[in-house]
N, C-alpha and C positions, 0 to 999 in steps of 0.2 A: 576242461568244456563242456560243451551243452553236446548230446550225438544228436542231432537236428542239425548237425552245420553241414556246410556244400563243399565240394571239393575245396573248392580255387581258395573259404570259408580255412580250410585246415591249413590248405597252403599257409598261407598271409597268419595264423596264428601261432603254428611252426617257428616263422620265421618272428614274429616277435619276442618267443622263446629262447631264437638263435638273439639276439636284441641286446634284450631285458632292455635298451633305455631307449626310444623312439619319438620319431614325430612321423606325418603321417608318409613326407616324403620317403628318409629310408626306407622306413613297411611298405610303399608304394618299390619300389625300385629291389630290399630283398627277395619281399613275395613275389614277383614281375607281375603287379596287379595296376590296376588305373586307381589314381590317387584320391577322386569322389570316395571309391570303394575303401582303399584303405580307412577314409575318414569314418567313412560305416560303419562297420567292423571294430575301429576302437571304438567310438563313444556304444557301442551295443555293449564290447569288453568292462565297458567301464559300468556300463547298467547294470549286467550279471555282477560285478563288482571284481574280474577277474584283471580291471586295469588301472592304476591311480592314474591323475595328473601332476606332474612336479614344478607342471607354470614353464612359465620362456627360462627354459635355460640361457640365452643365444642373448634373447634380451627385447627375439620377432619369432620368434616359433615355440610353439606352443611342444611342452616335452611331454610322453608318460612311462613309465615303468610297469611289466608282469608283477601281478602281488601277490605274496605268500610264497611256498616251498611249488614251481611249478616243477610236474613232472619235464624229463627232460624233454627236450623236443627232436622228432623226428626226423631222418635224413631230407630236405628239398627235395619235392614231387611236385609233376607242370611243371618244371622248371620250359624256358626258353625253348631250352637244347642247344646245341654245340652254336659256338658262332656264327653269320653267317658274311656277307659283307653290309647285305640291305640294316640285320642285327646295329655290326657297328658302326654305320653309317648314319643309326638315328640316335643309340644311348650320343654321340657323340654331338649332334642334330641338340637333345634334348639337356646336355649339358655344358652349353653355348645360351650365356642369356642375352647376349651381345648377338649382332647382323656378324654373320657369316659367310666363307665362297664357297665353292667347293672342292678348290686346292684344300681349307681349312678342315674342309672333314674328308677330302682324303690319304688329310698327313695325319689328323688324329684315330681318323678309324683303320688303319693298317695298325697291324702284330703283326707276330712273329709266325700267328697260325695261319691268316690275315689279310691277306692285300685287296686294296682297294682303288684302284685306278681316279686319275683323276676326270677319266670320259665316264661310268660307273658313279662317281659322285656328283656330275652335272648332273646327268641323265633324274640320278634322283634326284634331285631336289627341285626339276623343273615337273618330276612326276607328281610330285608333293604339294607344289605351286597348280595348277590345276584341279587337286583336289581338295583345295581349300586350307594343307599342312602349312605353306609360309605362304612368304605371300615378299614381291621381288621390292626391298631398298633401291635399290641405285642396279636397273639397267645393264646389262652388255656391253658393252663396242666389241666386238671380238676385229681383230689378235690386242689388241690393245688393256682391254681388264673386262675380267668377270662382273658375275652377273650378285650379285648382295643380297641374302636369305637373313630373314627376322622367321623365326617359329608365332607363329601367331593361335593353332592350336594341338598340343599338347593331350591324346585322350588316351595315357599309359608307356610302358616300357615296351609293347610287344609290335614291334616294327611295322605303317603300316604296309601292304607288298599290291603289285600289278597286279589281275588277277585274268583271264581270259575267260570267254561263256563256251560257250555250245549253245548257239537257240539253230532253228532252223528260219530260214527268211523268203518270205513271198513277194517276188519280185513283184507278180501281176499285181496284187493289192499295197504294198511297198510297206508292209512294213510286216512285223516278227509273228511269222505259224505258233510258234515250240520255245517253250521258257521251259526248261527241265527245274522243278521245285516251283511252278508260282504260274499262274495264268495270263497267257496273253491275248 
């Protein structure tokens, strides 16, 4: 590979070496990068002669392969990290191609090491809906039925998270007087 590649591209290249054959989605998932980013790098690697196109293997998805005697892949770096409820829920949501409920998410996101409650799943789905990642397919009718959601914005493997910002609020002027790292 080129020496001017970014650290994230190096992670993707190592993922390609591990996979040997891949499509944009499998590379995106293995390297923990966005789908569009994986596609950009695959096209660049094709121009450089590092990757070749194998055609549509399953009739729908274009497949690629690392060309020639590639170097041994390095261990993965810059991974997402340990499992968290948010990571497991986001992976589950991305894997569900149809509508789902918070109960579905809690059931599929719970592992031996991470417990995801129905309340956590419901709160996460509501947060993602407010942020524009999910849409409500069917409204909830508590306590008779849960809301049904569908993913409408898949930005990649890292889970969207809610963050709290510390700002200085001026009640006299009714506005933010100071936003760290920004101009207010």
